[in-house]
C-alpha positions in Angstrom: 130.8 56.1 -30.3 129.0 55.0 -27.4 126.6 57.4 -25.7 128.1 59.3 -22.6 125.0 58.1 -20.5 125.7 54.3 -21.1 129.2 54.7 -20.2 128.5 56.7 -17.1 125.9 54.0 -16.0 127.6 50.7 -17.4 128.5 49.4 -13.9 124.8 48.9 -13.3 124.4 46.6 -16.5 126.5 44.0 -14.6 124.1 43.6 -11.9 120.8 43.6 -14.1 121.1 40.0 -15.0 121.5 39.1 -11.1 118.4 41.3 -10.5 116.4 39.5 -13.0 117.2 36.1 -11.9 116.6 37.0 -8.4 113.2 38.6 -9.2 112.1 35.5 -11.5 113.3 32.9 -8.7 112.8 34.5 -5.5 110.5 37.6 -5.6 107.7 36.3 -8.2 107.4 32.9 -6.2 107.4 34.7 -2.8 104.3 36.8 -3.9 102.9 33.5 -5.9 103.0 31.9 -2.5 101.5 34.8 -0.8 98.7 34.9 -2.9 98.1 31.2 -2.9 97.9 31.0 0.7 94.5 32.6 0.8 93.1 30.2 -2.2 92.0 26.7 -2.6 94.9 26.2 -5.3 95.6 22.5 -5.5 95.7 19.6 -8.2 91.8 19.8 -8.2 91.6 23.4 -8.9 95.0 24.0 -10.7 93.8 26.5 -13.2 90.8 28.1 -11.4 91.7 28.4 -7.8 89.1 30.0 -5.6 89.8 32.6 -2.9 89.0 31.3 0.6 90.1 33.7 2.9 91.6 32.6 6.2 90.1 29.0 5.8 93.6 27.5 5.0 94.9 28.9 8.4 92.1 28.1 10.1 92.5 24.5 8.7 96.2 24.5 9.6 95.7 25.2 13.5 92.9 22.6 13.7 95.3 20.2 12.1 97.1 17.9 14.9 99.9 17.2 12.2 100.7 20.8 11.8 100.4 21.5 15.7 102.9 18.6 16.4 105.2 20.0 13.5 105.4 23.1 15.3 106.3 21.5 18.7 108.8 19.4 17.0 110.4 22.1 15.2 110.6 24.7 18.4 112.1 21.6 20.3 114.5 20.7 17.5 115.6 24.6 17.3 115.9 25.2 21.0 118.2 22.1 21.7 120.1 22.3 18.4 120.8 26.0 19.0 121.8 25.3 22.9 124.1 22.5 21.9 125.6 23.9 18.9 126.4 27.2 20.4 127.7 25.8 23.8 129.9 23.3 22.2 131.0 25.4 19.2 132.1 28.2 21.7 134.1 25.6 23.7 135.9 24.2 21.0 136.7 27.6 19.5 138.2 28.3 22.9 140.4 25.3 22.8 141.4 25.6 19.3 142.5 29.2 19.9 145.0 28.2 22.5 148.2 26.5 21.5 147.0 23.0 20.8 148.8 20.5 18.6 147.4 19.7 15.5 144.8 22.2 15.6 144.7 23.1 12.1 144.0 19.3 11.5 141.2 19.5 14.2 139.7 22.7 12.4 139.5 20.7 9.1 137.7 17.6 10.7 135.3 20.0 12.6 134.5 22.2 9.5 133.9 19.2 7.3 130.4 18.5 7.5 129.7 22.0 6.5 130.8 20.9 2.7 129.1 17.6 2.7 125.4 17.2 1.4 123.0 16.8 4.5 121.3 13.7 2.6 125.0 12.0 2.5 125.5 12.7 6.2 121.7 11.2 6.7 122.9 7.9 4.9 125.9 7.7 7.3 124.0 8.4 10.3 121.3 5.8 9.4 124.0 3.3 9.3 125.2 4.5 12.7 121.9 4.1 14.2 121.1 0.8 12.7 119.8 -1.4 15.2 120.9 -4.5 14.1 124.4 -3.8 12.4 125.0 -0.2 13.6 128.3 0.5 15.6 126.5 2.3 18.2 124.2 -0.4 19.4 127.0 -3.0 18.7 129.3 -0.7 21.1 126.7 -0.4 23.5 126.5 -4.4 23.6 130.2 -4.8 23.6 130.7 -2.6 26.9 127.8 -4.7 28.8 125.1 -1.9 28.3 123.1 -3.7 25.8 120.1 -2.8 27.5 120.8 0.8 26.2 120.5 -0.3 22.4 117.5 1.3 20.9 115.9 1.4 17.5 117.1 5.2 17.3 115.1 6.1 14.1 112.0 4.0 14.6 111.2 4.5 18.4 108.9 7.8 18.5 110.1 8.7 22.0 113.7 9.0 20.8 113.9 9.5 17.0 113.9 13.3 17.2 116.6 13.2 19.7 118.7 11.0 17.3 118.1 13.7 14.5 119.0 16.5 16.7 122.3 15.0 17.5 123.2 14.7 13.5 122.1 18.2 13.5 124.3 19.4 16.1 127.3 17.7 14.4 126.4 19.4 11.0 126.2 22.7 12.7 129.4 22.8 14.7 131.8 23.6 11.8 130.7 27.0 10.7 130.1 27.9 14.4 133.4 27.4 15.5 134.9 29.2 12.7 132.7 32.3 13.5 133.8 32.1 17.3 137.4 31.5 16.4 137.1 34.8 14.1 135.5 36.8 17.1 138.3 35.3 20.1 141.2 36.2 17.4 140.0 39.5 17.1 140.3 40.1 21.0 143.5 41.9 21.7 146.1 40.0 24.0 146.6 43.2 26.1 143.3 42.7 28.0 144.3 39.4 29.0 147.8 40.5 30.1 146.4 43.7 31.9 144.2 41.0 33.8 146.7 38.8 34.5 148.7 41.3 36.3 145.7 42.5 38.3 145.4 38.9 39.6 142.4 37.9 37.5 141.9 33.9 37.1 140.6 32.1 33.9 136.9 32.3 34.9 136.9 36.0 35.6 138.9 36.8 32.3 136.2 34.6 30.3 133.3 36.8 32.2 134.7 40.2 31.8 136.8 39.8 28.7 136.1 37.0 26.5 132.5 36.8 26.7 131.7 40.6 26.3 134.0 41.1 23.7 132.9 38.2 21.5 129.4 39.1 21.9 128.8 40.0 18.3 130.3 36.6 17.2 127.7 35.0 19.8 124.9 37.2 18.3 125.8 36.2 14.8 126.2 32.3 15.7 123.0 32.1 17.6 121.2 34.0 15.0 122.5 31.5 11.9 121.9 28.6 14.3 118.5 29.4 15.3 117.3 30.2 11.7 119.0 27.0 10.5 117.2 25.0 13.2 113.7 26.4 12.0 114.9 25.5 8.5 115.7 22.1 9.0 114.6 19.9 6.3 117.3 17.7 4.9 118.5 16.1 8.3 114.7 15.1 9.0 113.9 14.0 5.5 117.0 11.8 5.1 116.8 10.0 8.3 113.3 9.7 9.1 111.0 11.6 6.3 109.3 12.8 9.5 108.3 9.5 11.0 107.5 7.2 12.7 104.0 8.3 12.8 105.1 11.8 12.7 107.2 11.8 15.6 109.8 13.9 13.6 107.6 16.0 11.5 109.0 19.3 11.4 107.9 22.6 9.2 109.9 21.6 6.1 108.9 18.0 5.7 104.9 19.1 6.7 105.1 21.7 4.0 106.9 19.4 1.3 104.4 16.7 2.1 101.3 19.0 1.6 103.0 20.4 -1.6 103.7 16.7 -2.8 100.3 15.9 -2.4 99.1 19.0 -4.7 97.5 21.1 -1.7 99.4 24.0 -2.7 97.3 26.6 -1.1 97.5 24.8 2.1 101.2 24.3 1.9 101.7 28.0 1.1 99.7 28.9 4.0 102.0 26.6 6.3 105.1 28.5 4.5 103.6 31.9 5.3 103.0 30.9 9.1 106.6 29.6 9.0 108.1 32.8 7.5 106.5 34.8 10.3 107.7 32.5 13.2 111.1 32.8 11.8 111.0 36.5 11.2 109.4 37.3 14.9 112.2 34.8 16.3 115.1 36.4 14.6 114.1 40.1 15.2 113.6 39.2 18.8 116.9 37.5 19.5 118.8 40.3 17.4 117.2 42.8 20.2 118.1 40.9 23.0 121.8 40.3 21.8 122.1 44.2 20.9 121.5 45.2 24.4 124.1 42.9 25.6 127.0 43.8 23.3 130.0 45.9 24.6 132.4 47.7 22.9 136.0 49.0 24.5 
């Protein structure tokens, strides 16, 4: 017979494999990375890394490349978040109404979510091609050839070209969450507001916006974190170029790790983790104060 203790606790056995995998592939690497950030671990000192204290962090903040990566990441995150949230909210409101073929539109908008970012990068690379790309071809066709650009090789506009792709990729999941929030608002509120003579703007300000604040909070946090975590879009389109003009946290860490500077890359990763954590908790606190329950 099976012991009673095992029978009583057998559900726990089902989560043991998941806990083991999570520990091996997430918890342990996190602690290894944390420890490595304070050493000179690299291909030169692979087996015998030496404790160097805060030297890696000092080197990071004296590095023009790292400081540029911070600026680019913050710029990408701010613009990406603003445009994804604004466009996502607007599209969700439109699709929440009686629009023809709205289900088809939802599928089209959501499709980038299920496509690999590197595949999307290849598509946008073709779109941005200065010689054969349809964007420049269209500009020349309508007599605006002077606006045709080297979208990915001109340092002043390369990052903005990446942001455009990032916005398109991020819209899908954002619209879905906003739609869920909008559909949770009772129609009775709008009917009462109509009887009281409220117009569309007042309905949005006093009903839609407050009662979808939870969806706005979730979306903003997710989009903010995805913006700070950007890697695939930049790596696929520019790989941090030209001349570091699109270097972000992700590509900076990847480049240094690829060069065998494990301790230095781990220190950059730790700084990145702190930035993401502070940004997320600050934003969450602000939105919680704005949420309304009826």
